[in-house]
C-alpha positions in Angstrom: 71.2 62.3 218.2 70.5 59.0 216.3 71.5 55.6 216.5 71.8 52.6 213.6 73.4 49.5 213.5 75.1 48.1 210.4 77.3 45.0 209.8 79.7 46.8 208.3 80.7 50.6 208.1 83.2 51.5 205.5 85.1 55.1 205.5 85.1 56.8 202.9 83.4 57.1 199.5 86.5 57.5 197.3 88.1 55.3 194.9 88.9 52.1 197.3 85.6 52.8 199.3 83.5 52.0 196.2 85.6 49.2 194.9 85.6 47.5 199.0 81.7 48.4 198.5 81.1 46.2 195.2 83.1 43.4 196.9 81.2 43.1 200.2 78.0 42.9 197.9 79.3 40.5 195.7 81.1 37.7 198.3 79.0 38.6 201.6 75.1 39.3 200.0 72.9 40.3 203.2 75.2 42.2 204.7 73.9 45.4 205.8 76.3 48.1 205.3 77.0 51.9 205.2 79.4 53.7 203.4 80.3 57.4 205.8 81.9 59.9 203.7 82.9 62.9 204.9 82.8 65.2 201.7 79.2 66.0 199.5 80.5 63.5 196.4 82.0 60.3 195.8 85.3 60.1 194.5 87.8 61.3 197.1 91.1 62.6 195.5 89.4 62.5 192.1 86.7 64.6 193.1 88.8 66.8 195.2 91.9 67.7 193.2 90.8 70.5 190.2 94.0 71.6 189.3 94.9 71.9 185.6 95.9 68.7 184.0 94.8 66.6 187.1 95.4 62.7 186.2 96.7 59.5 187.2 100.7 58.9 187.3 99.7 54.7 187.3 97.9 53.3 184.3 94.4 52.6 184.8 94.6 49.0 184.1 96.2 48.6 187.2 94.4 51.7 189.1 91.2 50.3 188.0 89.3 47.7 189.7 89.8 44.0 189.0 86.1 43.3 188.2 85.5 46.5 186.0 87.3 46.7 182.6 88.9 50.0 181.9 87.5 50.6 178.1 88.8 54.0 177.4 91.8 54.0 175.3 94.1 56.6 177.0 95.3 54.4 179.9 97.1 57.2 181.6 93.5 59.1 182.6 93.0 62.5 183.3 90.6 63.4 186.8 87.5 63.9 185.2 87.7 60.1 183.2 89.0 58.5 186.6 85.9 60.5 188.7 83.5 59.1 186.2 84.8 55.8 186.2 84.0 55.6 190.3 80.8 56.9 189.7 79.8 54.7 187.0 80.9 51.8 189.1 78.7 52.9 192.3 75.4 53.4 189.9 76.5 50.1 188.5 76.3 48.3 191.9 73.5 50.6 193.2 76.4 51.7 195.9 75.0 55.5 196.1 71.8 54.4 198.6 73.8 52.9 201.2 76.3 56.6 201.3 75.7 58.8 203.8 77.8 62.0 202.5 78.7 64.8 205.4 79.2 62.6 207.8 83.0 62.8 209.2 84.1 60.4 211.6 85.6 61.8 215.0 85.7 58.4 217.0 84.9 55.2 217.1 85.2 53.3 220.3 85.2 49.4 220.7 83.3 46.9 223.2 84.3 43.6 223.4 81.1 42.7 225.7 78.7 43.6 222.8 81.1 43.1 219.8 80.3 46.6 218.7 82.2 49.6 217.3 80.3 52.7 218.3 81.0 55.1 215.7 80.5 58.9 216.4 80.0 61.2 212.8 79.7 64.9 212.9 77.4 66.3 210.2 79.3 68.7 208.2 76.4 70.0 206.9 73.9 70.8 210.1 76.6 69.9 212.8 74.2 67.3 214.1 75.9 64.3 215.9 75.1 60.8 214.3 75.8 57.5 216.0 76.4 54.1 214.5 76.5 50.7 215.7 78.8 48.0 213.3 80.4 45.1 214.1 83.1 45.9 211.8 84.9 48.6 210.5 87.0 48.8 206.9 89.2 52.1 206.6 89.2 53.6 202.8 89.5 57.4 203.8 93.0 57.0 201.9 96.2 58.4 203.7 96.3 62.1 203.8 94.4 65.0 204.9 91.1 66.7 202.9 91.1 69.6 204.5 94.6 71.0 203.7 98.1 70.2 202.2 101.5 70.2 203.4 102.8 73.7 203.4 106.5 74.5 204.8 107.3 77.8 206.1 108.5 80.4 204.1 109.9 83.5 205.3 108.8 86.7 203.7 105.0 84.9 202.6 103.0 87.6 203.4 105.0 90.1 201.2 104.3 88.3 198.5 101.7 90.3 196.1 100.4 87.7 193.5 98.6 84.9 194.1 99.6 81.7 196.2 98.3 78.4 195.4 98.3 75.0 196.5 96.8 72.6 194.5 94.8 71.0 196.4 92.8 73.4 196.9 92.5 75.2 193.2 90.9 78.2 192.8 88.1 77.8 189.9 88.7 81.1 188.9 92.5 81.3 188.5 93.5 83.1 185.4 96.9 82.6 184.6 97.2 83.4 180.7 100.4 85.8 180.1 101.4 85.3 183.1 104.8 84.7 184.8 104.3 81.4 187.4 106.5 79.5 189.4 105.7 76.0 190.9 107.6 74.9 194.0 107.9 71.0 194.2 109.1 68.3 191.6 106.6 65.8 192.2 103.9 64.0 190.6 101.8 67.2 190.5 104.3 69.7 189.6 105.2 67.6 186.5 101.4 67.4 185.4 101.0 71.3 185.9 103.9 72.5 184.1 103.1 71.4 180.9 99.5 71.6 181.6 99.6 75.6 181.9 103.0 76.2 180.2 100.6 76.8 176.7 99.3 79.6 178.2 101.8 81.5 180.7 104.3 83.7 179.4 106.5 81.3 181.8 106.9 78.8 184.3 109.3 77.3 186.7 109.3 74.4 188.2 111.6 75.4 191.3 113.3 71.9 193.0 115.6 72.0 195.9 116.5 68.7 194.6 115.7 66.7 191.4 112.9 63.7 191.0 113.8 60.5 188.5 111.0 60.5 185.7 110.4 58.4 183.3 108.3 58.8 179.8 105.3 56.9 178.6 102.6 56.9 175.8 99.4 57.8 177.7 97.7 55.1 175.3 98.5 51.5 175.8 98.7 50.1 171.7 98.4 45.9 173.1 95.3 47.4 174.7 94.0 48.9 172.3 94.2 46.6 169.8 93.2 43.6 172.4 90.0 45.2 172.9 89.5 45.3 169.2 90.0 41.4 169.2 88.8 40.5 172.1 86.0 40.8 175.1 86.9 43.8 176.9 87.3 41.5 180.2 89.1 39.5 178.2 91.4 42.4 176.9 91.7 44.2 180.5 92.8 41.1 182.2 95.6 40.0 179.9 96.5 43.9 179.9 96.4 43.9 183.6 98.7 40.9 183.7 100.9 42.2 181.4 101.2 46.2 183.3 101.4 44.5 186.7 104.4 42.2 185.5 105.8 45.1 184.5 105.5 47.2 187.4 107.0 44.3 189.2 110.3 43.8 187.1 110.9 47.8 186.7 111.0 47.9 191.1 113.0 44.8 191.2 115.4 46.0 189.0 115.5 49.1 190.8 116.0 47.1 193.7 118.8 44.8 192.5 120.6 47.4 189.8 119.9 50.7 191.1 122.8 52.4 189.6 122.3 50.7 185.5 118.4 51.9 186.3 119.8 55.5 187.2 121.5 55.3 184.0 118.6 54.3 181.8 116.7 57.1 183.1 119.0 59.4 182.4 119.9 58.7 179.2 116.2 58.9 178.6 116.3 62.7 179.7 119.3 63.2 177.7 118.1 62.4 174.6 115.0 64.5 175.1 116.5 67.6 176.1 120.2 67.6 174.2 123.4 67.1 175.4 123.8 71.0 176.4 120.9 70.3 178.8 122.3 70.1 182.6 121.2 66.4 183.2 123.0 66.0 186.1 121.7 68.9 188.0 118.0 68.8 187.0 117.3 65.4 186.5 119.8 62.9 188.6 118.7 62.4 192.8 121.1 61.7 195.2 118.9 59.0 195.9 118.2 55.5 193.7 115.6 55.0 191.8 112.4 53.8 193.7 113.5 55.2 197.1 110.9 57.6 195.8 108.0 57.1 193.2 109.2 57.6 190.2 107.6 60.5 188.3 106.1 59.8 184.7 105.8 61.8 181.9 103.2 61.1 179.6 104.2 61.7 176.0 107.3 63.6 177.3 104.9 66.5 177.8 107.2 68.4 180.3 110.0 68.2 178.0 108.2 69.5 175.1 107.1 72.2 177.5 110.7 72.5 178.5 112.2 72.4 174.8 109.8 75.3 173.7 111.4 77.7 175.8 107.7 78.6 177.9 109.4 76.0 180.5 112.3 75.8 182.9 113.9 74.1 185.7 115.7 75.6 188.4 117.2 73.5 191.0 118.1 75.6 193.6 116.5 76.2 197.8 114.3 79.4 198.7 115.7 82.0 200.8 112.3 83.9 201.3 109.3 85.3 199.1 109.7 89.1 197.8 107.0 91.5 196.8 107.7 90.2 193.3 108.9 87.0 193.2 111.3 84.2 195.3 114.6 85.2 196.5 117.1 81.8 196.1 120.1 81.1 198.3 122.1 81.2 195.5 121.3 84.7 195.4 119.3 84.9 192.1 115.6 86.0 192.3 112.7 84.3 190.6 109.7 87.2 189.2 106.5 85.1 189.2 102.7 86.7 189.1 101.6 83.3 190.7 103.5 81.4 192.8 102.1 77.3 192.8 103.1 75.5 196.0 103.3 72.0 194.8 105.0 70.8 198.5 102.8 68.0 198.9 100.0 65.8 201.3 99.9 66.2 204.8 99.7 62.2 205.3 96.6 61.6 208.4 96.9 58.1 210.2 93.1 56.3 209.6 91.7 59.5 208.6 92.5 61.5 211.9 89.5 59.4 213.8 90.3 58.5 217.3 90.0 55.0 218.2 89.0 53.3 221.4 89.4 49.7 222.3 87.5 48.9 225.6 87.9 52.1 227.1 91.6 52.7 226.3 92.8 55.4 223.6 94.4 53.6 221.1 97.8 54.9 220.1 98.6 53.3 216.4 102.6 54.1 217.0 102.6 51.6 219.8 100.9 48.7 217.8 102.7 46.6 215.2 100.7 46.2 211.6 99.3 42.9 210.9 100.0 42.4 206.8 99.7 45.9 206.7 96.2 46.0 207.2 95.3 45.3 211.0 97.0 46.2 214.4 98.0 44.6 217.4 95.3 44.4 219.7 92.7 46.4 217.8 89.8 44.0 216.2 87.6 44.1 214.0 89.1 46.8 212.4 90.7 46.8 208.9 92.8 49.5 206.8 93.5 50.0 203.3 96.8 51.0 202.4 97.7 50.5 199.1 101.6 49.9 197.4 104.0 52.5 196.9 105.5 50.7 194.5 102.8 49.6 192.5 99.1 51.1 191.8 97.2 51.9 195.3 93.9 49.3 193.7 95.8 46.4 193.2 96.4 46.1 197.2 93.0 47.9 197.9 91.0 44.9 195.9 92.9 42.7 197.6 92.5 43.7 201.5 88.3 44.1 200.3 88.8 40.6 199.6 90.1 39.6 202.9 87.6 41.9 204.8 85.0 39.7 202.8 87.1 36.2 203.6 87.2 37.4 207.6 83.3 38.0 207.5 82.2 34.5 206.0 84.7 33.0 208.4 83.6 34.5 211.5 80.1 33.7 210.1 81.0 29.7 209.7 82.7 29.6 212.9 80.4 31.8 215.3 82.9 34.3 216.1 81.8 37.6 216.7 85.7 39.2 217.1 89.5 38.9 215.1 91.6 40.5 216.7 95.5 40.3 215.6 97.7 39.7 219.2 101.5 39.0 219.4 102.4 35.6 219.5 104.9 34.3 222.5 107.3 33.8 219.9 106.9 37.3 218.4 107.3 39.5 221.9 110.4 39.6 221.3 110.8 40.7 217.3 112.8 43.4 216.1 110.4 46.1 215.7 110.6 48.7 212.4 109.2 51.2 210.7 105.9 50.8 208.6 107.2 51.9 205.5 111.1 50.7 205.0 113.4 52.0 202.0 110.8 54.9 200.8 112.1 58.4 201.5 109.6 60.7 200.2 108.6 63.4 202.7 104.8 63.3 203.4 105.8 59.2 204.9 108.9 60.4 206.4 107.5 63.3 208.2 104.8 61.0 210.0 106.8 57.8 210.5 107.0 58.1 214.2 103.2 58.0 214.1 102.4 55.0 212.1 102.2 51.2 213.3 105.3 49.3 213.3 106.2 46.3 211.8 108.2 43.4 212.7 110.6 41.2 211.1 108.7 38.2 210.5 105.1 37.0 209.1 102.4 38.3 209.7 103.7 41.2 211.3 105.4 42.6 208.1 103.6 45.6 205.6 104.0 43.5 202.3 104.7 45.4 199.1 104.8 42.4 196.9 101.6 42.1 194.9 102.5 38.4 193.6 103.0 37.2 196.9 99.8 39.0 198.3 97.5 38.3 196.1 98.2 34.2 197.2 98.8 35.2 201.1 95.0 37.7 200.9 93.3 35.4 198.7 94.4 32.0 199.7 96.6 31.7 203.2 95.1 30.5 206.3 92.8 32.8 208.6 93.5 31.0 212.0 98.0 31.3 211.8 97.4 31.5 215.5 98.1 35.5 215.3 94.7 36.5 214.4 92.8 35.4 216.6 89.1 34.3 216.4 86.8 34.4 219.9 84.0 36.3 221.0 81.0 33.8 220.2 77.5 35.3 221.1 75.7 33.7 224.4 73.6 31.5 222.1 76.9 30.2 220.7 77.8 29.6 224.0 75.1 27.8 225.3 74.7 25.9 222.2 
């Protein structure tokens, strides 16, 4: 068993982890670090998902890093182009040499006496146990289980004689040409798959229990492309990013202030696409308000075009059971299928499924209080990246990485080896609330009881406002009385 020391260990070499390493190198030069990645490749989500048409549902001017301009003409990018962007970033900053592939972090134990995390990882290629030590940990492992997606129990599943596929593990050799396909679900994955597969199948059905709000935008940003022809890439990117962030925030704000108005607008746009005879109320009008779950992006109206062509259709009903030849519905109808795609969502995993121990006590994160949505009460020197539910993930990942670097530099300046969020006397009676509020998506609701709680006052809230976060994370006072800096070295204690 080997053991090494690093100032920082980053867990995950996906979009967040690569970005965090770039920030660390820039703002904390000289700090040693390693990135532990359980898989054999960089890219995280964008390397894992290989289903037809895989793409982002956020524009790349906000999903991209704040320090690396997105220069492609398509703003809504395909998965391979996003993966290329991540790998380019890693190569440009020499991040690759710091990545330990095939290292699955199993346990992390904090010792206050030593001001160190002891990190136990399993080598996925050799089954060897590896131990590393670090003063700081930054979790960039995403929010879902990479081993499997969420799959409800379907009666009669074993009776179906065709192929059953989950998008998280798409078979490379799956032939769907001329086949009848049913996609169960109506989230972003389903709405990506259906127009992409519609060109080759006999027919494809999006089978949904309840509708989802959709909005159509071009996959190119006209203003961004004009700016790139007239200005340096860095300036054009910054202006476009500012434009899109402000539009996202405005749009989300309207859904909170005027949900009925936004709903009418969204449904009116769908009617324009599908015609007055299409049952928009049944298939595209959810019972919840816009942005109580994420809006699904339909670039270039591709889903609507597939429906208009007759190659795709939407069925809103509930599954009774799988049959030999398809799916029997509670309405009594049956959909015949050769292939069933279970686009039923993600299985959310708290902090990568790692067991954390602080001074011999196992941490139950559901019993902790979130500090600014990225640290947890009584857990030292640990920052976790969790993006926005109402905007692009990377907007918050960038800010958290910058804040993480501020913490490191502040600890160096003050001689502290430990920073720990601790409830103040005035915080102990505050009302505890769910970590995520006002968001009803199943993948969150299924594990809400396992997530940290948030309080009713700063800094114990989980902010979801980029403008406020930007000011707080970049300029806010680190010494706020709730984040305690202590545990100096013996040399500093004697000085």
